[in-house]
C-alpha positions in Angstrom: -4.4 41.1 -2.1 -2.1 39.2 0.4 1.1 40.9 1.3 2.9 38.4 -0.6 1.1 39.4 -3.7 1.5 43.3 -2.9 5.4 42.7 -2.3 5.7 40.9 -5.9 3.4 43.3 -7.6 5.3 46.3 -5.9 8.8 44.8 -6.9 7.2 43.7 -10.9 6.8 47.4 -11.5 10.0 48.8 -9.9 11.6 46.1 -12.2 10.0 47.1 -15.2 11.1 50.9 -14.8 14.6 50.5 -13.9 14.8 48.6 -16.9 12.7 50.9 -18.8 15.2 53.0 -20.7 12.3 56.1 -20.3 12.1 56.3 -16.9 13.8 59.6 -15.8 16.1 60.2 -12.9 16.2 56.8 -11.9 17.8 56.9 -8.0 20.2 54.4 -6.2 17.7 54.4 -3.6 15.3 52.4 -5.8 17.7 49.8 -6.2 18.1 49.6 -2.5 14.0 49.1 -2.3 14.3 46.2 -4.9 16.7 44.6 -2.9 15.1 44.8 0.1 11.8 43.4 -1.5 13.9 40.7 -2.7 15.1 39.5 0.5 11.2 40.1 2.1 10.3 37.8 -0.6 12.3 35.4 0.6 11.9 35.5 4.2 7.4 35.3 3.7 8.3 32.3 1.1 10.0 30.7 3.9 7.7 31.2 6.6 4.5 30.4 4.3 6.4 27.2 3.5 6.5 26.3 7.1 3.1 27.3 8.0 2.3 25.2 5.8 4.1 22.3 6.6 3.4 22.8 9.8 -0.1 23.0 9.6 0.3 19.6 7.5 2.0 17.7 10.1 -0.7 18.7 12.7 -3.4 17.2 10.4 -2.0 14.0 9.4 -0.7 13.3 13.1 -4.4 13.4 14.4 -7.6 12.8 12.2 -5.9 13.5 8.8 -6.8 16.0 6.4 -6.2 17.4 3.1 -2.5 18.8 1.6 -2.7 22.5 1.1 -0.7 22.3 -1.5 -1.9 19.5 -3.5 -5.2 18.3 -1.8 -3.7 14.7 -1.1 -5.7 13.0 1.9 -2.9 11.9 4.2 -3.3 10.4 8.1 -0.2 8.7 9.9 -1.1 5.2 10.9 -0.1 3.8 13.6 1.1 0.0 12.5 1.9 -2.7 14.8 3.7 -5.7 14.5 1.4 -8.0 14.6 0.7 -12.1 14.9 -0.2 -11.9 11.3 2.9 -10.0 10.1 5.5 -12.2 12.7 4.3 -15.4 10.7 4.7 -13.8 7.3 8.4 -12.9 8.1 9.0 -16.6 9.9 7.3 -18.5 6.2 9.0 -16.0 4.0 12.4 -17.1 6.2 11.3 -20.8 5.9 10.5 -20.9 2.3 13.8 -19.2 0.9 15.9 -20.5 -1.5 20.0 -21.1 -0.7 20.0 -17.3 -0.9 16.5 -16.9 0.8 14.7 -15.4 -1.7 11.1 -16.7 -2.3 8.0 -15.5 -5.1 5.6 -14.9 -2.3 2.7 -14.1 -5.2 3.0 -17.4 -6.5 3.9 -19.9 -3.8 2.4 -17.7 -0.6 -0.3 -19.5 1.3 -3.8 -18.3 1.3 -4.1 -16.8 4.6 -0.9 -14.4 3.8 -2.1 -13.7 0.2 -5.8 -12.5 1.5 -4.4 -9.9 3.9 -1.3 -8.7 1.7 0.0 -6.5 4.2 3.4 -8.7 4.6 5.6 -5.8 2.4 4.8 -3.6 5.8 7.2 -6.1 7.5 9.7 -3.9 5.1 9.3 -0.7 7.3 10.7 -2.6 10.1 13.8 -3.8 7.6 13.3 -7.3 8.3 12.4 -8.2 4.7 13.9 -6.9 1.6 12.7 -6.9 -2.3 14.6 -8.3 -5.0 13.1 -5.3 -7.1 9.8 -3.5 -7.5 6.8 -5.2 -8.1 8.8 -8.7 -8.6 6.6 -9.8 -5.5 10.3 -11.9 -4.7 11.4 -11.1 -0.9 13.8 -12.6 1.7 14.2 -11.9 5.4 16.7 -9.6 5.9 19.8 -10.8 8.2 18.2 -8.8 11.1 14.9 -10.5 10.1 16.1 -13.5 10.7 18.0 -12.6 14.1 14.5 -11.5 15.1 13.2 -14.6 14.3 15.7 -16.5 15.9 15.0 -14.1 19.4 18.3 -12.5 19.1 17.1 -9.0 18.4 14.0 -7.2 19.6 11.7 -4.8 17.2 9.7 -1.9 17.8 6.1 -3.0 18.3 4.8 -0.4 16.3 5.3 2.1 13.7 3.7 5.2 12.8 3.4 5.2 8.9 2.2 7.8 6.4 3.0 7.5 2.4 4.7 4.2 3.0 7.4 6.1 5.0 8.2 5.6 8.7 7.6 8.7 10.9 8.0 7.5 14.2 8.0 4.5 16.3 6.3 3.4 19.7 9.4 3.0 21.3 8.5 0.2 22.8 10.5 -3.1 22.0 9.3 -6.8 21.3 10.7 -9.7 20.5 9.1 -12.3 17.8 7.6 -14.5 20.6 6.0 -11.5 21.6 4.1 -10.6 19.0 2.3 -14.2 19.4 -0.6 -14.1 21.6 -1.1 -16.4 24.8 -3.4 -19.2 23.0 -1.4 -20.0 20.0 1.3 -23.1 19.9 4.5 -21.2 19.5 6.6 -24.3 19.6 4.7 -25.8 17.3 4.9 -23.0 14.9 9.0 -22.8 15.1 9.5 -26.5 14.4 10.0 -28.1 10.7 6.6 -29.8 10.8 4.6 -27.4 11.4 1.2 -26.9 9.0 1.4 -23.4 7.4 -1.9 -24.2 5.4 -3.5 -24.4 9.2 -3.2 -21.0 9.9 -6.5 -18.8 10.4 -6.5 -15.3 11.1 -9.0 -12.7 12.3 -9.2 -9.7 10.2 -5.7 -8.2 8.7 -3.9 -9.5 11.6 
Protein backbone atom coordinates (compact mmCIF):
# COMPACT_ATOMS: atom_id res chain seq x y z
CA UNK A 1 0.00 0.00 0.00
CA UNK A 2 1.38 3.39 -0.99
CA UNK A 3 1.58 6.40 1.33
CA UNK A 4 -1.22 8.05 -0.62
CA UNK A 5 -3.46 4.99 -0.33
CA UNK A 6 -2.76 4.67 3.42
CA UNK A 7 -3.58 8.33 4.04
CA UNK A 8 -6.80 8.10 2.06
CA UNK A 9 -7.83 4.97 3.99
CA UNK A 10 -7.10 6.58 7.35
CA UNK A 11 -9.01 9.70 6.40
CA UNK A 12 -12.01 7.67 5.25
CA UNK A 13 -12.05 5.74 8.53
CA UNK A 14 -11.86 8.88 10.65
CA UNK A 15 -14.62 10.62 8.69
CA UNK A 16 -16.81 7.53 9.05
CA UNK A 17 -16.26 7.48 12.81
CA UNK A 18 -17.03 11.19 13.09
CA UNK A 19 -20.29 10.88 11.17
CA UNK A 20 -21.39 7.59 12.80
CA UNK A 21 -24.01 8.32 15.53
CA UNK A 22 -22.83 5.25 17.46
CA UNK A 23 -19.30 6.61 17.84
CA UNK A 24 -18.56 7.29 21.49
CA UNK A 25 -16.51 10.17 22.93
CA UNK A 26 -15.48 11.89 19.69
CA UNK A 27 -12.70 14.30 20.60
CA UNK A 28 -11.55 17.62 19.07
CA UNK A 29 -8.11 16.10 18.44
CA UNK A 30 -9.73 13.77 15.91
CA UNK A 31 -11.05 16.78 13.98
CA UNK A 32 -7.51 18.14 13.93
CA UNK A 33 -6.30 14.79 12.59
CA UNK A 34 -8.86 14.90 9.74
CA UNK A 35 -7.81 18.43 8.83
CA UNK A 36 -4.14 17.43 8.89
CA UNK A 37 -4.82 14.44 6.65
CA UNK A 38 -6.70 16.62 4.15
CA UNK A 39 -3.71 18.95 3.95
CA UNK A 40 -1.30 16.03 3.66
CA UNK A 41 -3.32 14.51 0.80
CA UNK A 42 -3.31 17.81 -1.06
CA UNK A 43 0.46 17.96 -0.70
CA UNK A 44 0.87 14.35 -1.79
CA UNK A 45 -1.40 14.85 -4.82
CA UNK A 46 0.58 17.94 -5.83
CA UNK A 47 3.90 16.13 -5.44
CA UNK A 48 2.68 13.11 -7.40
CA UNK A 49 1.43 15.26 -10.28
CA UNK A 50 4.63 17.31 -10.28
CA UNK A 51 6.74 14.14 -10.33
CA UNK A 52 4.69 12.62 -13.18
CA UNK A 53 4.92 15.84 -15.17
CA UNK A 54 8.69 15.99 -14.68
CA UNK A 55 9.17 12.37 -15.78
CA UNK A 56 6.89 12.86 -18.80
CA UNK A 57 8.73 16.02 -19.87
CA UNK A 58 12.09 14.28 -19.54
CA UNK A 59 10.85 11.34 -21.63
CA UNK A 60 9.46 13.36 -24.53
CA UNK A 61 12.51 15.62 -24.62
CA UNK A 62 14.81 12.62 -25.15
CA UNK A 63 13.90 9.42 -26.98
CA UNK A 64 10.17 9.65 -26.36
CA UNK A 65 8.00 7.54 -24.09
CA UNK A 66 4.51 6.60 -22.96
CA UNK A 67 2.46 8.93 -20.78
CA UNK A 68 2.29 7.49 -17.22
CA UNK A 69 -1.40 8.44 -17.05
CA UNK A 70 -2.95 7.63 -20.46
CA UNK A 71 -0.10 5.54 -21.99
CA UNK A 72 -0.08 7.73 -25.11
CA UNK A 73 3.26 7.81 -26.93
CA UNK A 74 4.91 11.20 -27.08
CA UNK A 75 8.13 12.81 -28.27
CA UNK A 76 9.26 16.35 -28.99
CA UNK A 77 10.43 16.60 -32.58
CA UNK A 78 12.73 19.19 -34.06
CA UNK A 79 11.04 20.55 -37.17
CA UNK A 80 13.19 22.68 -39.45
CA UNK A 81 11.93 25.48 -41.63
CA UNK A 82 12.99 23.64 -44.76
CA UNK A 83 13.16 24.58 -48.41
CA UNK A 84 9.97 22.62 -49.01
CA UNK A 85 8.07 24.54 -46.35
CA UNK A 86 9.40 27.83 -47.69
CA UNK A 87 8.26 26.90 -51.21
CA UNK A 88 4.81 25.99 -49.88
CA UNK A 89 4.55 29.36 -48.14
CA UNK A 90 5.49 31.18 -51.34
CA UNK A 91 3.00 29.12 -53.37
CA UNK A 92 0.16 29.91 -50.95
CA UNK A 93 1.05 33.59 -51.05
CA UNK A 94 1.20 33.72 -54.84
CA UNK A 95 -1.99 31.77 -55.52
CA UNK A 96 -4.30 33.40 -52.99
CA UNK A 97 -7.40 35.35 -53.98
CA UNK A 98 -7.99 39.04 -53.25
CA UNK A 99 -8.00 38.23 -49.52
CA UNK A 100 -5.11 35.79 -49.81
CA UNK A 101 -7.14 32.57 -49.46
CA UNK A 102 -6.47 29.50 -51.60
CA UNK A 103 -7.86 25.98 -51.43
CA UNK A 104 -4.68 23.95 -51.21
CA UNK A 105 -6.55 20.63 -51.28
CA UNK A 106 -8.00 21.29 -54.73
CA UNK A 107 -5.38 23.56 -56.29
CA UNK A 108 -2.11 22.57 -54.64
CA UNK A 109 0.68 21.24 -56.89
CA UNK A 110 1.65 17.58 -56.77
CA UNK A 111 4.90 18.10 -54.86
CA UNK A 112 3.05 20.02 -52.17
CA UNK A 113 0.24 17.51 -51.81
CA UNK A 114 2.62 14.55 -51.78
CA UNK A 115 4.38 15.66 -48.59
CA UNK A 116 1.40 17.47 -46.99
CA UNK A 117 3.63 19.12 -44.40
CA UNK A 118 2.68 22.70 -45.28
CA UNK A 119 0.31 23.00 -42.24
CA UNK A 120 3.48 23.00 -40.11
CA UNK A 121 3.97 26.60 -41.23
CA UNK A 122 1.16 27.51 -38.85
CA UNK A 123 3.50 26.77 -35.91
CA UNK A 124 5.62 29.74 -36.98
CA UNK A 125 2.54 31.92 -37.51
CA UNK A 126 3.35 32.12 -41.22
CA UNK A 127 0.00 30.82 -42.50
CA UNK A 128 -3.54 30.57 -41.17
CA UNK A 129 -6.53 28.36 -41.95
CA UNK A 130 -10.01 29.59 -42.77
CA UNK A 131 -11.46 26.78 -40.67
CA UNK A 132 -10.81 23.31 -39.26
CA UNK A 133 -10.16 20.91 -42.16
CA UNK A 134 -11.35 23.48 -44.68
CA UNK A 135 -8.24 23.00 -46.80
CA UNK A 136 -8.22 26.77 -47.35
CA UNK A 137 -5.14 28.68 -46.26
CA UNK A 138 -3.45 32.04 -46.64
CA UNK A 139 -0.17 33.64 -45.66
CA UNK A 140 -0.39 35.84 -42.56
CA UNK A 141 0.99 39.40 -42.62
CA UNK A 142 4.05 38.01 -40.84
CA UNK A 143 4.31 35.25 -43.44
CA UNK A 144 4.19 37.79 -46.27
CA UNK A 145 6.85 39.92 -44.60
CA UNK A 146 9.01 36.83 -44.19
CA UNK A 147 8.76 35.97 -47.90
CA UNK A 148 9.49 39.57 -48.91
CA UNK A 149 12.60 39.68 -46.73
CA UNK A 150 11.13 42.12 -44.22
CA UNK A 151 11.23 39.68 -41.29
CA UNK A 152 13.17 36.66 -40.13
CA UNK A 153 11.89 33.45 -38.55
CA UNK A 154 13.36 30.84 -36.25
CA UNK A 155 15.05 28.13 -38.27
CA UNK A 156 13.54 25.27 -36.24
CA UNK A 157 10.73 24.58 -33.80
CA UNK A 158 10.45 21.84 -31.18
CA UNK A 159 6.96 20.40 -31.50
CA UNK A 160 4.91 17.89 -29.53
CA UNK A 161 1.23 17.12 -30.02
CA UNK A 162 0.91 19.99 -32.53
CA UNK A 163 2.18 22.50 -29.99
CA UNK A 164 5.47 24.39 -29.98
CA UNK A 165 7.55 23.63 -26.89
CA UNK A 166 10.58 25.65 -27.87
CA UNK A 167 12.71 27.21 -30.59
CA UNK A 168 16.23 26.67 -31.85
CA UNK A 169 17.11 30.30 -31.22
CA UNK A 170 18.74 30.54 -34.66
CA UNK A 171 17.07 33.01 -37.02
CA UNK A 172 16.82 32.58 -40.77
CA UNK A 173 15.64 34.69 -43.65
CA UNK A 174 13.30 33.35 -46.31
CA UNK A 175 16.19 33.21 -48.75
CA UNK A 176 18.24 31.35 -46.15
CA UNK A 177 15.82 28.40 -46.38
CA UNK A 178 17.11 27.59 -49.87
CA UNK A 179 20.22 25.75 -50.94
CA UNK A 180 23.08 27.32 -52.86
CA UNK A 181 22.13 25.60 -56.11
CA UNK A 182 18.49 26.65 -56.04
CA UNK A 183 17.52 29.44 -58.43
CA UNK A 184 15.93 31.74 -55.87
CA UNK A 185 15.43 34.69 -58.22
CA UNK A 186 13.65 32.51 -60.75
CA UNK A 187 11.31 31.17 -58.06
CA UNK A 188 10.46 34.69 -56.94
CA UNK A 189 9.62 35.78 -60.48
CA UNK A 190 6.09 35.85 -61.89
CA UNK A 191 7.01 33.41 -64.67
CA UNK A 192 8.13 30.60 -62.36
CA UNK A 193 6.74 27.17 -63.25
CA UNK A 194 5.52 25.71 -59.93
CA UNK A 195 4.89 22.31 -61.48
CA UNK A 196 8.62 21.97 -62.18
CA UNK A 197 9.53 21.61 -58.52
CA UNK A 198 10.90 18.24 -57.43
CA UNK A 199 11.57 17.73 -53.76
CA UNK A 200 13.59 15.01 -52.08
CA UNK A 201 11.85 13.19 -49.25
CA UNK A 202 9.69 15.49 -47.12
CA UNK A 203 11.52 18.74 -47.70
